[in-house]
C-alpha positions in Angstrom: -6.2 5.5 100.1 -4.8 9.0 100.7 -2.5 10.1 98.0 0.7 12.3 99.1 1.6 14.9 96.1 5.7 13.9 96.6 6.3 14.5 92.9 6.0 18.4 91.5 5.8 19.3 88.0 9.5 20.2 87.7 10.0 16.5 89.0 7.8 14.8 86.7 9.5 16.4 83.7 13.1 15.3 85.1 11.7 11.7 85.7 10.1 12.2 82.4 13.2 13.1 80.5 15.7 10.5 82.2 12.8 7.4 81.2 12.7 8.5 77.5 17.0 9.0 77.7 17.3 5.9 79.4 14.4 3.4 77.8 12.6 5.3 74.5 9.9 5.4 76.8 8.7 9.2 75.9 5.7 10.2 78.5 6.5 13.9 77.8 4.1 15.0 75.9 1.0 13.1 77.8 -1.2 14.8 80.0 0.7 16.6 82.6 -2.0 16.5 85.2 -2.8 12.9 84.7 0.4 11.4 84.7 1.3 13.7 87.9 -1.6 12.1 89.8 -0.3 8.6 88.4 3.1 8.9 89.8 2.0 10.2 92.9 -0.3 7.2 93.3 2.6 5.2 92.8 4.5 6.9 95.4 1.7 6.1 97.9 1.3 2.9 97.1 5.5 1.6 97.4 5.8 4.5 100.3 8.8 5.9 98.7 9.8 8.9 101.1 11.5 11.0 98.7 11.3 11.7 94.8 14.7 10.9 94.6 13.8 7.2 95.9 11.2 6.9 93.2 13.8 8.2 90.7 16.5 6.1 91.8 14.3 2.8 91.8 12.6 3.5 88.1 16.5 4.2 86.5 18.0 1.7 87.9 16.0 -1.4 88.7 14.2 -2.8 85.3 11.9 -4.9 87.0 10.7 -2.0 89.1 10.6 0.2 85.7 8.1 -2.9 84.2 6.2 -1.7 87.4 6.1 2.5 86.3 4.9 1.3 83.0 2.1 -0.5 84.1 1.5 2.2 87.6 1.0 5.1 84.8 -0.3 3.7 81.5 -4.1 3.6 81.8 -5.2 -0.4 81.8 -9.1 0.3 82.3 -10.9 -1.8 79.6 -14.1 -4.6 79.3 -15.5 -7.0 76.3 -18.2 -4.8 74.3 -17.3 -1.5 75.9 -20.1 0.9 74.7 -23.0 -1.5 73.6 -23.7 1.2 70.8 -20.3 1.4 69.5 -19.9 -2.4 69.0 -23.8 -2.3 67.5 -22.5 0.0 64.9 -19.2 -2.1 64.4 -21.5 -5.2 64.1 -24.4 -4.0 61.9 -22.4 -0.8 59.5 -18.5 -1.7 59.8 -17.5 -5.0 60.0 -19.9 -5.9 57.2 -18.5 -3.2 54.8 -14.7 -4.9 55.6 -15.9 -8.3 53.8 -15.4 -7.0 50.7 -11.4 -7.1 50.9 -9.7 -10.6 50.0 -7.8 -9.9 53.8 -8.9 -7.9 56.9 -6.5 -5.8 58.2 -7.2 -4.8 62.0 -4.9 -2.6 64.2 -6.3 -2.4 67.8 -4.0 0.6 69.0 -3.4 0.5 73.1 -5.0 -2.9 73.4 -4.5 -3.0 77.1 -5.2 -6.5 78.4 -7.1 -7.7 75.3 -10.7 -7.6 75.8 -11.6 -5.7 73.2 -9.4 -7.9 70.7 -11.7 -10.6 71.8 -15.1 -8.8 71.4 -13.5 -7.6 67.3 -12.8 -11.5 67.3 -15.8 -12.9 68.4 -17.7 -10.3 65.5 -15.6 -11.6 63.3 -16.5 -14.9 63.6 -20.1 -14.0 63.7 -20.5 -12.3 60.6 -17.7 -15.1 59.2 -14.9 -13.4 58.1 -12.7 -14.2 60.7 -10.5 -16.8 58.3 -9.4 -13.9 56.2 -8.8 -11.2 58.9 -5.7 -10.4 61.5 -6.4 -8.5 64.0 -2.7 -6.7 65.0 -3.6 -5.7 69.0 -0.7 -3.4 70.7 0.3 -1.5 73.4 3.3 -0.1 75.6 3.0 -2.0 78.2 4.4 -5.5 78.2 3.0 -7.1 81.2 -0.9 -6.1 79.7 -0.2 -7.9 76.3 1.1 -11.4 78.3 -2.7 -11.3 80.0 -3.8 -10.6 76.3 -2.2 -13.4 74.7 -3.7 -15.6 77.4 -7.3 -15.0 77.3 -7.5 -15.6 81.4 -9.8 -13.1 83.0 -12.0 -13.7 86.4 -14.8 -15.1 86.0 -16.9 -12.6 88.1 -16.2 -10.3 85.1 -17.9 -12.4 82.4 -21.5 -11.3 83.7 -21.1 -8.4 82.8 -19.3 -8.9 79.6 -22.0 -11.2 78.6 -24.8 -8.5 79.0 -22.4 -6.2 77.0 -22.7 -8.7 74.5 -26.6 -9.1 74.7 -27.1 -5.2 74.7 -25.0 -5.3 71.5 -26.5 -7.9 69.5 -24.9 -10.7 70.1 -26.3 -13.7 68.4 -25.3 -16.9 70.4 -25.1 -18.0 73.7 -21.5 -16.1 75.0 -20.6 -19.2 77.2 -19.6 -20.6 73.6 -16.4 -18.5 73.4 -15.0 -19.4 77.3 -14.4 -22.2 79.0 -14.8 -21.6 83.3 -12.3 -23.5 85.2 -12.8 -21.8 89.4 -12.7 -18.7 89.7 -11.2 -17.5 85.8 -12.7 -17.7 82.4 -10.4 -18.8 79.4 -11.6 -17.9 76.5 -11.6 -20.4 73.2 -8.4 -20.8 71.2 -10.3 -20.0 67.7 -10.6 -16.5 69.2 -7.3 -16.0 69.0 -6.0 -18.2 65.7 -6.0 -14.9 63.7 -4.8 -12.2 66.8 -1.1 -10.6 66.9 -0.2 -9.4 70.3 3.0 -7.0 70.1 4.4 -4.0 71.7 4.3 -1.0 70.1 4.7 2.8 71.5 2.2 5.4 69.6 5.0 8.1 70.7 8.3 6.8 68.7 6.9 4.3 66.5 6.3 4.3 63.2 3.3 2.7 60.7 3.9 -0.9 60.4 0.4 -2.0 57.7 -1.6 -0.1 55.8 -5.0 -1.1 58.0 -9.3 -1.4 56.6 -9.9 -0.5 60.4 -7.7 0.9 63.3 -9.4 1.2 66.4 -7.9 3.2 69.6 -10.7 3.7 72.2 -9.4 5.8 75.4 -5.9 6.4 75.1 -6.0 9.9 73.6 -7.7 11.2 76.2 -4.2 11.0 78.1 -2.3 12.7 75.4 -1.7 16.6 74.9 -3.0 18.2 72.0 0.6 17.9 70.4 1.1 14.3 71.1 -3.1 13.4 69.4 -1.6 15.1 66.2 1.2 13.1 65.9 -0.8 9.7 66.8 -3.7 11.1 64.2 -0.9 11.6 61.6 0.1 7.8 62.4 -3.3 6.7 61.9 -3.5 8.2 58.9 -0.5 7.0 57.5 -1.5 3.4 58.3 -5.1 3.4 57.2 -6.6 2.8 53.4 -8.6 5.0 51.5 -11.8 4.5 52.9 -10.7 2.5 55.8 -12.3 3.4 58.9 -10.7 5.0 62.1 -13.0 4.3 65.6 -11.9 6.4 69.2 -13.0 6.7 72.2 -16.3 7.8 73.4 -14.4 11.4 74.8 -11.9 11.8 71.9 -12.3 13.5 68.6 -10.9 13.7 64.8 -13.1 17.1 64.8 -10.5 20.6 64.9 -7.7 18.5 64.0 -6.0 19.4 60.8 -7.6 15.7 59.7 -11.1 16.5 59.5 -11.6 17.5 56.2 -10.6 14.6 55.2 -12.9 11.8 57.3 -16.5 11.6 57.5 -18.1 10.4 60.1 -20.5 7.7 60.6 -23.7 8.4 62.5 -23.9 9.5 66.0 -20.4 7.4 66.9 -16.8 7.9 66.8 -16.3 6.2 63.8 -15.1 7.9 60.9 -13.8 7.1 57.3 -11.0 8.2 55.4 -12.5 9.9 52.2 -10.1 9.6 49.2 
């Protein structure tokens, strides 16, 4: 598919300001290059003839605005993504959480939920699920609906199963889902300690104090100022000696938080020091 550049930098700024003013979704500090590329892709997909046409639809059609949010937010994820990261969680981080009487985990930018189910499996296999709550949040309500249902195309399951094995899985992955024709549904026990909710990292505040926060492959789409805002939010939401886990291309190095956090091995996981 050839993507045409219908929206220029000035158009993008106008649209994002309009969206922030009308809907409260502030994308103005997202990476401009990435956002411009995704908005132009949407224009190509939906065959808009002009920027004015796109702007009118976004601002005057609530259902189309939901599509706009879905298209401009990135929802690429998978279960046990990055086997070395999940093996470190399994072997070094999750056991440390066991000392707490209640374990609170925030998965920020959970997308369609695959990482939430991965975390739930780790907690069950560590016999910690009974005292844990996973708060899985995203700005996009449509992907949260997929996450709540826990139903995924069956053709993805083979890859998820291999990821699980490579990250140190201790049982048969098929124990965690039931297959029905073209789809697999993850078992109810994995959802029992999950709370799915909308949360905007740009504008919403801290809502709890956590021992572990995961936000993987989200910050790469934010500019430096917005990354710093989100780091402040995570810092305010994390207990002393709690853990912050980021994506493979994300880091708190060179941020104002670096001196108060200690990296765990080679993974993008940091511990908040007292």
